[in-house]
C-alpha positions in Angstrom: 21.8 19.0 -12.6 24.5 20.1 -10.2 25.8 18.1 -7.3 24.5 14.6 -7.4 21.7 12.7 -8.8 18.2 12.5 -7.5 16.9 9.3 -8.8 13.8 7.7 -7.4 10.2 6.9 -8.3 7.1 7.2 -6.2 5.0 4.0 -6.2 1.3 3.6 -5.1 0.8 -0.1 -4.3 -2.4 -1.9 -3.4 -2.8 -5.5 -2.2 -5.7 -7.5 -0.6 -6.3 -10.0 2.1 -6.6 -13.6 0.9 -10.0 -14.0 -0.6 -10.6 -10.3 0.0 -11.9 -11.3 3.5 -12.7 -8.2 5.7 -10.2 -9.0 8.4 -8.6 -5.5 8.9 -10.8 -3.8 11.4 -10.3 -0.1 12.0 -8.3 -0.8 15.2 -6.1 -3.4 13.5 -5.5 -1.1 10.5 -4.4 1.8 12.8 -1.7 -0.3 14.5 -0.8 -2.3 11.3 0.0 0.8 9.3 2.1 2.3 12.1 4.0 -1.0 12.3 4.4 -1.2 8.5 5.9 2.3 8.3 8.3 1.6 11.2 9.5 -1.7 9.9 9.8 -0.3 6.4 12.0 2.6 7.6 14.2 0.1 9.4 14.8 -1.7 6.1 15.5 1.5 4.1 12.0 1.8 2.6 10.5 5.2 2.8 6.7 4.8 3.2 4.9 8.2 2.7 1.4 6.9 3.3 -0.3 3.7 4.3 -4.0 3.1 4.8 -6.8 1.0 3.4 -10.0 -0.8 4.1 -11.1 -4.0 5.8 -9.8 -6.1 2.9 -7.0 -4.1 1.3 -4.0 -1.9 1.8 -2.8 1.1 -0.1 0.9 2.0 0.4 2.8 4.9 -1.2 6.6 4.6 -1.1 9.7 6.1 -2.5 11.5 3.6 -4.7 15.3 4.1 -4.8 17.5 2.9 -7.7 18.8 -0.1 -5.8 15.2 -1.3 -5.0 12.8 -3.3 -7.1 9.0 -2.7 -6.9 8.3 -6.4 -6.5 10.9 -6.9 -3.8 9.7 -3.9 -1.8 6.1 -4.9 -2.0 7.0 -8.5 -1.1 8.9 -7.3 1.9 6.1 -5.0 3.1 3.6 -7.8 2.7 5.7 -10.5 4.4 6.6 -8.3 7.4 3.1 -7.1 7.9 1.8 -10.7 7.6 4.2 -11.9 10.2 3.3 -8.9 12.5 -0.4 -9.6 12.1 -0.1 -13.3 12.9 2.5 -12.9 15.7 0.2 -10.4 17.4 -2.9 -12.7 16.9 -5.1 -9.8 15.7 -7.4 -12.3 14.0 -8.9 -15.7 15.0 -7.8 -16.9 11.6 -4.3 -17.4 10.2 -3.8 -14.2 8.3 -2.8 -14.2 4.6 -2.4 -11.7 1.8 -3.3 -12.5 -1.8 -0.3 -13.2 -4.0 -1.2 -10.5 -6.5 -0.8 -6.8 -6.1 -1.2 -3.6 -8.2 1.3 -0.8 -8.4 1.3 2.5 -10.2 3.9 5.2 -10.5 3.0 8.6 -9.1 4.2 11.9 -10.5 5.9 14.2 -8.0 3.5 16.9 -9.1 0.5 14.7 -7.8 2.2 13.3 -4.7 0.0 15.4 -2.3 -3.1 14.2 -4.1 -2.0 10.6 -3.8 -1.2 11.0 -0.1 -4.6 12.6 0.5 -6.4 9.9 -1.4 -4.7 7.2 0.6 -5.2 9.0 4.0 -9.0 9.3 3.2 -9.6 5.6 2.5 -12.1 5.1 5.3 -14.2 8.0 4.0 -13.8 6.9 0.4 -15.1 3.3 1.1 -18.2 4.6 2.8 -19.4 5.3 -0.8 -17.4 3.0 -3.0 -16.5 -0.7 -2.9 -13.1 -2.2 -3.5 -14.3 -3.5 -6.8 -15.4 0.0 -7.8 -12.1 1.5 -6.7 -10.1 -1.1 -8.7 -12.3 -0.5 -11.8 -11.6 3.2 -11.5 -7.9 2.7 -11.3 -7.9 0.3 -14.3 -9.9 2.8 -16.3 -7.6 5.7 -15.3 -4.4 3.8 -16.1 -5.6 2.0 -19.3 -3.3 2.7 -22.3 -5.2 4.2 -25.2 -3.9 3.6 -28.7 
């Protein structure tokens, strides 16, 4: 490779509201994801897609060599949590579950991952979060 190095990994992360409560209405999600992308960019995190359902968030980001998956996701969750609570978009104190899932995405399937994330509302008209997670687990299971 001439010039420099191009070292990065694309990561598709998913996290849920505490107790998987359906607190993210369509209106809240629209402004939340715009805020998440803007705040991430200000911190040097390149978010390629963000979307989700009433109880979860999908986020596709470009992970650089100096970044750790856990640290980036923690930052995205903390900043979005603060933003949600500061703007009082729920009658309840908003919280995320501590857990999250994250998968690497091949550059050759990046367009498909972005399309999948962008079509979350459509996807969840037919599939529950539990069905989605089961499909991810099946797809990513290591076979011996």
